[in-house]
Steps between C-alpha positions, in 0.01 A plus 500: 500500500742241361480507125492186298636534149146486359416818704779699332393654174837591361708215354819693597386511866398134489854425384647710785280317751611159366866611513459615863315181584786288364760701693328476833472118486372383837567833673251775570705733280829488316789733595579798272830323414301224329345745249724510197435769242673291235227235544214744436633746243166529313326605825753753622331813352191421702669393823581695818656415835390669817688505830294477816628767745420538868199434716237582409632417159569748225582386146798636304552417135846346455450464126225552246485371143509739207135445404387578856703822517389603147130448571507657846672798347788543746782309659392315809815313593611607849163647587252383754158382382321739730679791333366428155198663331242221522206743485259403780594131488816533712370334819340210309811437287729507803263259677575238225875522581428471875281197437794323326724575798244381758371190323812391307256450213503642142246772416364566151280803447388741229517883531370793306560864599603840364817665631498873585675576168211340310671171415247216506626165619327158479697194585510158656762466771652189656685515836712199607673467837873455533678404825868490575451291817207282400257672734494878486391655171770762441453560127224467246539394137232664289381529149255728322318462173312783343130441434275684261329789665161349419567168689351441839721563805471357852 
C-alpha cells in the first residue's frame, strides 16, 4: 500500500517520505546517490538503508541509525533481515520489503513483537524504494519511529 503522508503517524517519518518524494521527482525511485545525509541530519538516528541482494531477494542492512540500533538492542549493520530476531513476525516483516521491490511503491506499517530476550518493540516503519538504474529497486531507504506499547499496530 502506498502511504500518503496523512497515513503516516510519525512526523519524522512524514518528513522522510517528503524528502524521498522530492528526491525522486518524476522517477519511480531516486538513486542512493541522491540521498544526502547532510540534508536530513535530524532524521539520521531513525534512518536505515538496506541493500537488496540476489533473487529471490534478501535484505542486508548497509547502515542503521543510532536510535534503531539502541532500541533493537544490537548492531544490525551488515546483517540480513532474515537473520534478526523478529519473534514470529519474520515472514510478515520480510514480505513488506519484498513488496517494495516488486511494486516500486513505499510501504508504511506498524509492528509490535517481543524478541527472544524479552525486549518489547512497538514501532511504525516506512520503507522507500531506491533505484540506481531507474527501474530495478536495488536499495531501500527506511525509517522507524517507536510507538507506545499501548498503541494499536497493524
